[in-house]
C-alpha positions as CSV (number, residue, x, y, z in Angstrom):
1,M,-2.7,-20.6,23.5
2,G,-5.3,-23.6,25.1
3,F,-8.1,-20.9,25.3
4,V,-7.1,-19.6,21.3
5,M,-7.9,-23.3,20.6
6,S,-10.8,-23.8,22.2
7,L,-12.3,-20.9,20.9
8,P,-14.8,-21.7,17.9
9,V,-12.9,-20.1,14.9
10,T,-11.8,-21.3,11.6
11,P,-8.2,-20.5,10.8
12,D,-9.5,-17.6,8.0
13,E,-11.1,-16.2,10.5
14,V,-8.0,-16.1,12.3
15,A,-6.1,-15.0,9.4
16,L,-8.6,-12.2,8.6
17,G,-8.3,-10.8,12.6
18,K,-4.8,-10.4,12.1
19,V,-4.9,-8.9,8.8
20,L,-7.4,-6.8,10.0
21,S,-6.1,-5.9,13.3
22,A,-2.7,-4.7,11.4
23,Y,-4.2,-2.8,8.7
24,V,-6.4,-0.6,11.5
25,L,-2.9,-0.2,13.3
26,F,-1.3,0.9,10.3
27,L,-4.0,2.9,9.6
28,M,-3.1,5.9,11.9
29,P,0.7,6.8,10.9
30,G,-0.1,5.4,7.0
31,V,-2.6,8.4,7.3
32,I,0.0,10.6,8.8
33,A,2.9,9.8,6.3
34,A,0.3,10.0,3.2
35,T,-0.7,13.7,4.5
36,S,3.0,14.7,5.0
37,L,4.1,13.1,1.8
38,V,1.1,15.1,0.1
39,W,1.7,18.6,1.6
40,L,5.2,18.8,1.7
41,T,6.0,17.7,-2.2
42,P,8.1,20.4,-3.5
43,F,5.5,21.4,-5.5
44,D,3.2,24.4,-3.5
45,I,-0.3,22.4,-3.7
46,P,-2.6,25.4,-3.3
47,R,-0.9,28.1,-5.0
48,L,-1.1,25.4,-7.8
49,M,-4.7,25.2,-7.4
50,A,-5.1,29.0,-7.1
51,A,-3.8,29.2,-10.3
52,S,-5.7,26.9,-12.6
53,H,-9.2,28.4,-12.2
54,A,-10.8,25.5,-11.9
55,P,-13.7,24.6,-9.5
56,W,-12.6,23.7,-6.1
57,W,-14.3,20.2,-6.5
58,T,-11.7,19.0,-9.1
59,H,-9.1,20.0,-6.7
60,V,-11.0,18.3,-3.7
61,A,-11.1,15.4,-6.1
62,G,-6.9,15.8,-7.4
63,V,-6.0,15.8,-3.8
64,L,-8.1,12.5,-2.7
65,A,-6.3,11.0,-5.6
66,Y,-3.3,11.7,-4.5
67,Y,-4.0,10.6,-1.1
68,A,-5.5,7.0,-2.9
69,L,-2.4,6.7,-4.8
70,V,0.0,7.1,-1.9
71,L,-1.6,5.2,0.9
72,G,-2.5,2.2,-2.0
73,A,1.8,2.3,-3.1
74,W,1.9,2.0,1.1
75,L,-0.4,-0.5,1.6
76,L,0.8,-2.5,-0.9
77,L,4.0,-2.3,0.6
78,F,2.9,-3.4,3.9
79,T,0.5,-5.6,2.8
80,V,3.5,-8.1,1.6
81,V,5.4,-7.1,4.8
82,L,2.5,-8.4,6.7
83,G,1.8,-11.7,4.6
84,A,5.6,-12.5,5.4
85,A,4.6,-12.2,9.5
86,V,1.5,-13.4,9.6
87,V,2.5,-16.8,7.0
88,T,6.1,-17.3,8.5
89,E,5.9,-16.3,11.9
90,S,9.6,-15.5,11.6
91,V,11.2,-12.1,13.0
92,G,13.8,-12.9,10.7
93,W,11.7,-13.8,7.4
94,T,10.1,-10.5,7.8
95,V,12.8,-8.1,8.5
96,A,14.3,-9.8,5.1
97,V,11.3,-9.1,2.9
98,A,11.2,-5.5,4.6
99,S,14.9,-5.0,4.0
100,G,14.1,-6.6,0.1
101,L,11.4,-4.2,-0.4
102,V,13.2,-0.7,0.9
103,F,16.8,-1.6,-0.6
104,V,16.2,-3.8,-3.4
105,L,13.1,-2.6,-4.6
106,G,13.0,0.5,-3.6
107,N,16.7,1.6,-5.4
108,F,15.3,-0.3,-8.3
109,V,12.1,1.8,-8.3
110,L,14.1,5.0,-7.5
111,Q,17.1,4.8,-9.8
112,V,16.1,2.3,-12.7
113,L,12.5,2.4,-13.5
114,P,12.6,6.3,-14.5
115,N,15.1,5.6,-16.9
116,L,13.4,3.0,-18.8
117,P,11.6,3.6,-21.8
118,G,7.9,4.9,-21.5
119,V,7.7,5.2,-17.8
120,G,9.0,8.8,-17.9
121,S,6.0,9.6,-19.8
122,Y,3.6,7.5,-17.9
123,L,5.3,9.5,-14.4
124,R,4.4,12.6,-15.8
125,A,0.8,11.9,-16.8
126,L,0.4,10.1,-14.0
127,G,1.6,13.5,-11.7
128,R,-0.8,15.6,-13.9
129,G,-3.7,13.1,-13.3
130,K,-4.3,11.8,-16.7
131,S,-5.7,8.6,-17.3
132,A,-2.9,7.0,-15.6
133,L,-4.0,8.3,-12.4
134,P,-7.3,6.0,-12.2
135,V,-5.7,3.4,-14.3
136,T,-2.7,3.1,-11.5
137,I,-5.3,3.3,-7.8
138,A,-7.2,0.3,-10.1
139,I,-4.1,-1.9,-10.6
140,E,-3.2,-0.9,-6.9
141,F,-6.4,-2.4,-5.5
142,V,-6.2,-5.2,-7.5
143,L,-3.1,-6.2,-6.3
144,L,-4.0,-5.6,-3.0
145,A,-6.7,-8.0,-3.4
146,A,-4.4,-10.7,-5.1
147,L,-2.4,-10.1,-1.9
148,I,-4.8,-10.6,1.0
149,A,-6.2,-13.7,-1.1
150,G,-2.5,-15.3,-1.0
151,I,-2.3,-14.2,2.5
152,M,-5.2,-16.0,3.3
153,A,-4.6,-19.5,0.9
154,L,-1.0,-19.7,2.8
155,F,-2.3,-19.0,6.2
156,R,-5.2,-22.0,5.5
157,R,-2.8,-24.5,4.0
158,K,-1.0,-23.9,7.8
159,S,-1.5,-26.8,10.3
160,S,-1.1,-24.9,13.4
161,F,-2.8,-21.2,13.2
162,V,-2.0,-19.8,16.9
């Protein structure tokens, strides 16, 4: 601990290092999980691509957009848990936040949200790649930036940053 305290780094640099290293560690399992989710969907993606007779580049763009959507959602959840871990430095709070996201928010998203008026049509437009897809990806990006800014601001307020 004395060595870390003697380094010429600011609390912001420490927080940024923690966040970036966690994202690098998350990248491999996140990409594997997103690949599994994209290609193991109940839809036969290659068959649907062949049946549409659209140019190949539209299919590539669609699959990449789907990857961006899935990875964006995973990154949002990961960033919230990461924020709890970095800011509180408490295993208990981190597990509580992760459990709350999975069991409370997850059940709400899967059971209640699709039944709300207007959400079903939005989800269908999202699945068809209509304008809902780039809007959702942009919202994910803005939320990620806000979460990271919040983590940095909360970490900056700490008296000890080790």
